[in-house]
PyMOL CGO cylinders between C-alpha atoms (Angstrom):
from pymol import cmd
from pymol.cgo import CYLINDER

trace = [
    CYLINDER, 27.56, -108.30, 21.71, 25.90, -105.04, 23.59, 0.3, 1, 1, 1, 1, 1, 1,
    CYLINDER, 25.90, -105.04, 23.59, 24.59, -102.74, 21.36, 0.3, 1, 1, 1, 1, 1, 1,
    CYLINDER, 24.59, -102.74, 21.36, 23.50, -98.98, 22.14, 0.3, 1, 1, 1, 1, 1, 1,
    CYLINDER, 23.50, -98.98, 22.14, 20.02, -100.61, 21.14, 0.3, 1, 1, 1, 1, 1, 1,
    CYLINDER, 20.02, -100.61, 21.14, 20.00, -101.99, 24.24, 0.3, 1, 1, 1, 1, 1, 1,
    CYLINDER, 20.00, -101.99, 24.24, 20.05, -99.27, 26.33, 0.3, 1, 1, 1, 1, 1, 1,
    CYLINDER, 20.05, -99.27, 26.33, 16.41, -98.14, 26.02, 0.3, 1, 1, 1, 1, 1, 1,
    CYLINDER, 16.41, -98.14, 26.02, 15.26, -94.58, 26.70, 0.3, 1, 1, 1, 1, 1, 1,
    CYLINDER, 15.26, -94.58, 26.70, 18.33, -92.94, 26.56, 0.3, 1, 1, 1, 1, 1, 1,
    CYLINDER, 18.33, -92.94, 26.56, 19.53, -90.83, 23.35, 0.3, 1, 1, 1, 1, 1, 1,
    CYLINDER, 19.53, -90.83, 23.35, 22.03, -93.03, 20.15, 0.3, 1, 1, 1, 1, 1, 1,
    CYLINDER, 22.03, -93.03, 20.15, 25.28, -90.96, 21.30, 0.3, 1, 1, 1, 1, 1, 1,
    CYLINDER, 25.28, -90.96, 21.30, 24.69, -90.75, 25.06, 0.3, 1, 1, 1, 1, 1, 1,
    CYLINDER, 24.69, -90.75, 25.06, 24.55, -95.00, 24.72, 0.3, 1, 1, 1, 1, 1, 1,
    CYLINDER, 24.55, -95.00, 24.72, 26.74, -94.70, 22.59, 0.3, 1, 1, 1, 1, 1, 1,
    CYLINDER, 26.74, -94.70, 22.59, 29.04, -92.56, 25.15, 0.3, 1, 1, 1, 1, 1, 1,
    CYLINDER, 29.04, -92.56, 25.15, 28.20, -94.36, 27.84, 0.3, 1, 1, 1, 1, 1, 1,
    CYLINDER, 28.20, -94.36, 27.84, 29.43, -97.97, 25.69, 0.3, 1, 1, 1, 1, 1, 1,
    CYLINDER, 29.43, -97.97, 25.69, 32.30, -96.54, 25.14, 0.3, 1, 1, 1, 1, 1, 1,
    CYLINDER, 32.30, -96.54, 25.14, 33.39, -96.28, 28.79, 0.3, 1, 1, 1, 1, 1, 1,
    CYLINDER, 33.39, -96.28, 28.79, 31.82, -99.16, 30.23, 0.3, 1, 1, 1, 1, 1, 1,
    CYLINDER, 31.82, -99.16, 30.23, 34.07, -100.98, 27.10, 0.3, 1, 1, 1, 1, 1, 1,
    CYLINDER, 34.07, -100.98, 27.10, 37.38, -99.20, 28.64, 0.3, 1, 1, 1, 1, 1, 1,
    CYLINDER, 37.38, -99.20, 28.64, 36.63, -100.16, 32.04, 0.3, 1, 1, 1, 1, 1, 1,
    CYLINDER, 36.63, -100.16, 32.04, 35.55, -103.91, 31.33, 0.3, 1, 1, 1, 1, 1, 1,
    CYLINDER, 35.55, -103.91, 31.33, 37.50, -104.49, 27.86, 0.3, 1, 1, 1, 1, 1, 1,
    CYLINDER, 37.50, -104.49, 27.86, 35.12, -108.25, 28.10, 0.3, 1, 1, 1, 1, 1, 1,
    CYLINDER, 35.12, -108.25, 28.10, 31.82, -106.99, 27.97, 0.3, 1, 1, 1, 1, 1, 1,
    CYLINDER, 31.82, -106.99, 27.97, 30.95, -108.03, 24.69, 0.3, 1, 1, 1, 1, 1, 1,
    CYLINDER, 30.95, -108.03, 24.69, 31.93, -111.14, 25.44, 0.3, 1, 1, 1, 1, 1, 1,
    CYLINDER, 31.93, -111.14, 25.44, 28.78, -111.47, 28.00, 0.3, 1, 1, 1, 1, 1, 1,
    CYLINDER, 28.78, -111.47, 28.00, 25.65, -114.04, 27.83, 0.3, 1, 1, 1, 1, 1, 1,
    CYLINDER, 25.65, -114.04, 27.83, 22.60, -115.22, 28.57, 0.3, 1, 1, 1, 1, 1, 1,
    CYLINDER, 22.60, -115.22, 28.57, 21.62, -114.01, 32.58, 0.3, 1, 1, 1, 1, 1, 1,
    CYLINDER, 21.62, -114.01, 32.58, 25.60, -112.02, 33.12, 0.3, 1, 1, 1, 1, 1, 1,
    CYLINDER, 25.60, -112.02, 33.12, 24.62, -109.97, 29.68, 0.3, 1, 1, 1, 1, 1, 1,
    CYLINDER, 24.62, -109.97, 29.68, 21.16, -109.02, 31.39, 0.3, 1, 1, 1, 1, 1, 1,
    CYLINDER, 21.16, -109.02, 31.39, 22.92, -107.64, 34.24, 0.3, 1, 1, 1, 1, 1, 1,
    CYLINDER, 22.92, -107.64, 34.24, 25.94, -105.57, 32.48, 0.3, 1, 1, 1, 1, 1, 1,
    CYLINDER, 25.94, -105.57, 32.48, 23.10, -103.96, 30.52, 0.3, 1, 1, 1, 1, 1, 1,
    CYLINDER, 23.10, -103.96, 30.52, 20.88, -103.06, 34.05, 0.3, 1, 1, 1, 1, 1, 1,
    CYLINDER, 20.88, -103.06, 34.05, 23.83, -101.56, 35.24, 0.3, 1, 1, 1, 1, 1, 1,
    CYLINDER, 23.83, -101.56, 35.24, 24.54, -99.75, 31.98, 0.3, 1, 1, 1, 1, 1, 1,
    CYLINDER, 24.54, -99.75, 31.98, 20.89, -98.46, 32.08, 0.3, 1, 1, 1, 1, 1, 1,
    CYLINDER, 20.89, -98.46, 32.08, 21.14, -97.21, 35.01, 0.3, 1, 1, 1, 1, 1, 1,
    CYLINDER, 21.14, -97.21, 35.01, 24.50, -95.34, 34.16, 0.3, 1, 1, 1, 1, 1, 1,
    CYLINDER, 24.50, -95.34, 34.16, 22.63, -93.68, 31.07, 0.3, 1, 1, 1, 1, 1, 1,
    CYLINDER, 22.63, -93.68, 31.07, 19.42, -92.44, 32.91, 0.3, 1, 1, 1, 1, 1, 1,
    CYLINDER, 19.42, -92.44, 32.91, 21.21, -90.67, 35.55, 0.3, 1, 1, 1, 1, 1, 1,
    CYLINDER, 21.21, -90.67, 35.55, 23.72, -89.78, 33.11, 0.3, 1, 1, 1, 1, 1, 1,
    CYLINDER, 23.72, -89.78, 33.11, 20.66, -87.58, 31.15, 0.3, 1, 1, 1, 1, 1, 1,
    CYLINDER, 20.66, -87.58, 31.15, 19.40, -86.52, 33.94, 0.3, 1, 1, 1, 1, 1, 1,
    CYLINDER, 19.40, -86.52, 33.94, 22.43, -85.08, 35.53, 0.3, 1, 1, 1, 1, 1, 1,
    CYLINDER, 22.43, -85.08, 35.53, 23.38, -82.98, 31.98, 0.3, 1, 1, 1, 1, 1, 1,
    CYLINDER, 23.38, -82.98, 31.98, 25.92, -85.19, 31.98, 0.3, 1, 1, 1, 1, 1, 1,
    CYLINDER, 25.92, -85.19, 31.98, 27.78, -84.35, 34.39, 0.3, 1, 1, 1, 1, 1, 1,
    CYLINDER, 27.78, -84.35, 34.39, 27.94, -80.61, 34.48, 0.3, 1, 1, 1, 1, 1, 1,
    CYLINDER, 27.94, -80.61, 34.48, 31.00, -80.41, 37.01, 0.3, 1, 1, 1, 1, 1, 1,
    CYLINDER, 31.00, -80.41, 37.01, 31.17, -76.01, 36.70, 0.3, 1, 1, 1, 1, 1, 1,
    CYLINDER, 31.17, -76.01, 36.70, 29.18, -73.03, 34.97, 0.3, 1, 1, 1, 1, 1, 1,
    CYLINDER, 29.18, -73.03, 34.97, 30.52, -69.91, 34.52, 0.3, 1, 1, 1, 1, 1, 1,
    CYLINDER, 30.52, -69.91, 34.52, 27.96, -66.60, 33.88, 0.3, 1, 1, 1, 1, 1, 1,
    CYLINDER, 27.96, -66.60, 33.88, 29.95, -64.22, 32.97, 0.3, 1, 1, 1, 1, 1, 1,
    CYLINDER, 29.95, -64.22, 32.97, 32.66, -66.58, 31.38, 0.3, 1, 1, 1, 1, 1, 1,
    CYLINDER, 32.66, -66.58, 31.38, 30.09, -68.61, 29.41, 0.3, 1, 1, 1, 1, 1, 1,
    CYLINDER, 30.09, -68.61, 29.41, 32.29, -71.59, 31.04, 0.3, 1, 1, 1, 1, 1, 1,
    CYLINDER, 32.29, -71.59, 31.04, 30.70, -74.95, 31.56, 0.3, 1, 1, 1, 1, 1, 1,
    CYLINDER, 30.70, -74.95, 31.56, 33.37, -77.52, 32.75, 0.3, 1, 1, 1, 1, 1, 1,
    CYLINDER, 33.37, -77.52, 32.75, 31.86, -81.11, 32.07, 0.3, 1, 1, 1, 1, 1, 1,
    CYLINDER, 31.86, -81.11, 32.07, 32.98, -84.32, 34.11, 0.3, 1, 1, 1, 1, 1, 1,
    CYLINDER, 32.98, -84.32, 34.11, 34.61, -87.14, 31.86, 0.3, 1, 1, 1, 1, 1, 1,
    CYLINDER, 34.61, -87.14, 31.86, 32.23, -89.62, 30.78, 0.3, 1, 1, 1, 1, 1, 1,
    CYLINDER, 32.23, -89.62, 30.78, 34.23, -92.39, 32.74, 0.3, 1, 1, 1, 1, 1, 1,
    CYLINDER, 34.23, -92.39, 32.74, 33.30, -90.45, 35.96, 0.3, 1, 1, 1, 1, 1, 1,
    CYLINDER, 33.30, -90.45, 35.96, 29.43, -91.57, 35.69, 0.3, 1, 1, 1, 1, 1, 1,
    CYLINDER, 29.43, -91.57, 35.69, 29.83, -94.83, 36.55, 0.3, 1, 1, 1, 1, 1, 1,
    CYLINDER, 29.83, -94.83, 36.55, 30.04, -95.07, 40.47, 0.3, 1, 1, 1, 1, 1, 1,
    CYLINDER, 30.04, -95.07, 40.47, 33.13, -97.77, 42.15, 0.3, 1, 1, 1, 1, 1, 1,
    CYLINDER, 33.13, -97.77, 42.15, 29.91, -99.98, 42.41, 0.3, 1, 1, 1, 1, 1, 1,
    CYLINDER, 29.91, -99.98, 42.41, 28.96, -100.02, 38.75, 0.3, 1, 1, 1, 1, 1, 1,
    CYLINDER, 28.96, -100.02, 38.75, 33.24, -100.59, 38.04, 0.3, 1, 1, 1, 1, 1, 1,
    CYLINDER, 33.24, -100.59, 38.04, 33.73, -102.97, 40.20, 0.3, 1, 1, 1, 1, 1, 1,
    CYLINDER, 33.73, -102.97, 40.20, 30.33, -104.72, 38.84, 0.3, 1, 1, 1, 1, 1, 1,
    CYLINDER, 30.33, -104.72, 38.84, 31.15, -105.08, 35.43, 0.3, 1, 1, 1, 1, 1, 1,
    CYLINDER, 31.15, -105.08, 35.43, 34.62, -106.08, 36.00, 0.3, 1, 1, 1, 1, 1, 1,
    CYLINDER, 34.62, -106.08, 36.00, 33.07, -108.61, 38.25, 0.3, 1, 1, 1, 1, 1, 1,
    CYLINDER, 33.07, -108.61, 38.25, 30.51, -109.96, 35.57, 0.3, 1, 1, 1, 1, 1, 1,
    CYLINDER, 30.51, -109.96, 35.57, 33.17, -110.12, 32.55, 0.3, 1, 1, 1, 1, 1, 1,
    CYLINDER, 33.17, -110.12, 32.55, 35.68, -112.21, 35.61, 0.3, 1, 1, 1, 1, 1, 1,
    CYLINDER, 35.68, -112.21, 35.61, 32.43, -114.64, 36.23, 0.3, 1, 1, 1, 1, 1, 1,
    CYLINDER, 32.43, -114.64, 36.23, 32.10, -115.16, 32.54, 0.3, 1, 1, 1, 1, 1, 1,
    CYLINDER, 32.10, -115.16, 32.54, 35.80, -115.52, 31.83, 0.3, 1, 1, 1, 1, 1, 1,
    CYLINDER, 35.80, -115.52, 31.83, 35.98, -118.30, 34.60, 0.3, 1, 1, 1, 1, 1, 1,
    CYLINDER, 35.98, -118.30, 34.60, 33.32, -120.00, 33.23, 0.3, 1, 1, 1, 1, 1, 1,
    CYLINDER, 33.32, -120.00, 33.23, 33.75, -120.44, 29.48, 0.3, 1, 1, 1, 1, 1, 1,
    CYLINDER, 33.75, -120.44, 29.48, 36.64, -122.50, 28.71, 0.3, 1, 1, 1, 1, 1, 1,
    CYLINDER, 36.64, -122.50, 28.71, 39.67, -120.53, 27.13, 0.3, 1, 1, 1, 1, 1, 1,
    CYLINDER, 39.67, -120.53, 27.13, 41.69, -124.02, 25.75, 0.3, 1, 1, 1, 1, 1, 1,
    CYLINDER, 41.69, -124.02, 25.75, 44.26, -122.06, 25.35, 0.3, 1, 1, 1, 1, 1, 1,
    CYLINDER, 44.26, -122.06, 25.35, 45.84, -123.82, 29.27, 0.3, 1, 1, 1, 1, 1, 1,
    CYLINDER, 45.84, -123.82, 29.27, 48.96, -125.71, 28.72, 0.3, 1, 1, 1, 1, 1, 1,
    CYLINDER, 48.96, -125.71, 28.72, 48.38, -129.83, 28.60, 0.3, 1, 1, 1, 1, 1, 1,
    CYLINDER, 48.38, -129.83, 28.60, 50.07, -132.50, 29.15, 0.3, 1, 1, 1, 1, 1, 1,
    CYLINDER, 50.07, -132.50, 29.15, 52.79, -133.22, 31.68, 0.3, 1, 1, 1, 1, 1, 1,
    CYLINDER, 52.79, -133.22, 31.68, 55.09, -130.56, 33.19, 0.3, 1, 1, 1, 1, 1, 1,
    CYLINDER, 55.09, -130.56, 33.19, 57.88, -130.44, 33.63, 0.3, 1, 1, 1, 1, 1, 1,
    CYLINDER, 57.88, -130.44, 33.63, 59.12, -132.52, 30.76, 0.3, 1, 1, 1, 1, 1, 1,
    CYLINDER, 59.12, -132.52, 30.76, 61.63, -135.08, 32.36, 0.3, 1, 1, 1, 1, 1, 1,
    CYLINDER, 61.63, -135.08, 32.36, 64.66, -134.01, 33.30, 0.3, 1, 1, 1, 1, 1, 1,
    CYLINDER, 64.66, -134.01, 33.30, 66.95, -133.98, 36.27, 0.3, 1, 1, 1, 1, 1, 1,
    CYLINDER, 66.95, -133.98, 36.27, 63.93, -131.67, 37.99, 0.3, 1, 1, 1, 1, 1, 1,
    CYLINDER, 63.93, -131.67, 37.99, 61.70, -135.01, 37.66, 0.3, 1, 1, 1, 1, 1, 1,
    CYLINDER, 61.70, -135.01, 37.66, 64.14, -137.18, 38.91, 0.3, 1, 1, 1, 1, 1, 1,
    CYLINDER, 64.14, -137.18, 38.91, 64.58, -135.10, 42.23, 0.3, 1, 1, 1, 1, 1, 1,
    CYLINDER, 64.58, -135.10, 42.23, 60.71, -133.86, 42.62, 0.3, 1, 1, 1, 1, 1, 1,
    CYLINDER, 60.71, -133.86, 42.62, 57.37, -135.70, 41.55, 0.3, 1, 1, 1, 1, 1, 1,
    CYLINDER, 57.37, -135.70, 41.55, 55.15, -134.00, 39.67, 0.3, 1, 1, 1, 1, 1, 1,
    CYLINDER, 55.15, -134.00, 39.67, 52.62, -133.60, 42.50, 0.3, 1, 1, 1, 1, 1, 1,
    CYLINDER, 52.62, -133.60, 42.50, 55.20, -131.46, 44.37, 0.3, 1, 1, 1, 1, 1, 1,
    CYLINDER, 55.20, -131.46, 44.37, 56.58, -134.69, 47.09, 0.3, 1, 1, 1, 1, 1, 1,
    CYLINDER, 56.58, -134.69, 47.09, 60.16, -135.52, 46.85, 0.3, 1, 1, 1, 1, 1, 1,
    CYLINDER, 60.16, -135.52, 46.85, 61.31, -138.76, 45.07, 0.3, 1, 1, 1, 1, 1, 1,
]
cmd.load_cgo(trace, "trace")
């Protein structure tokens, strides 16, 4: 599991917000292990560092109305950040057997198997 403590040099609240936004982009983020986990942390660290520098995405300011508009937290992630996190999670899920796949011979014996073999060829 990736926690806010993995993002070093970043304010705790900002690190938590970056992680929560990242989990909405790549829900399987906490299942990453090994090198994929390290790569995800590097991406998240870059996002957090950028978010801290650009003052958390201030979209516009107004002096007379004393108004400040912020961009949504998920906009801190570039298209590359999003696709990289999703690819890491997808690669992890493909490399880890889940055990939820069907086991056995399909389809069951019957009319279909009397016409077609299991490999798809005709009898």
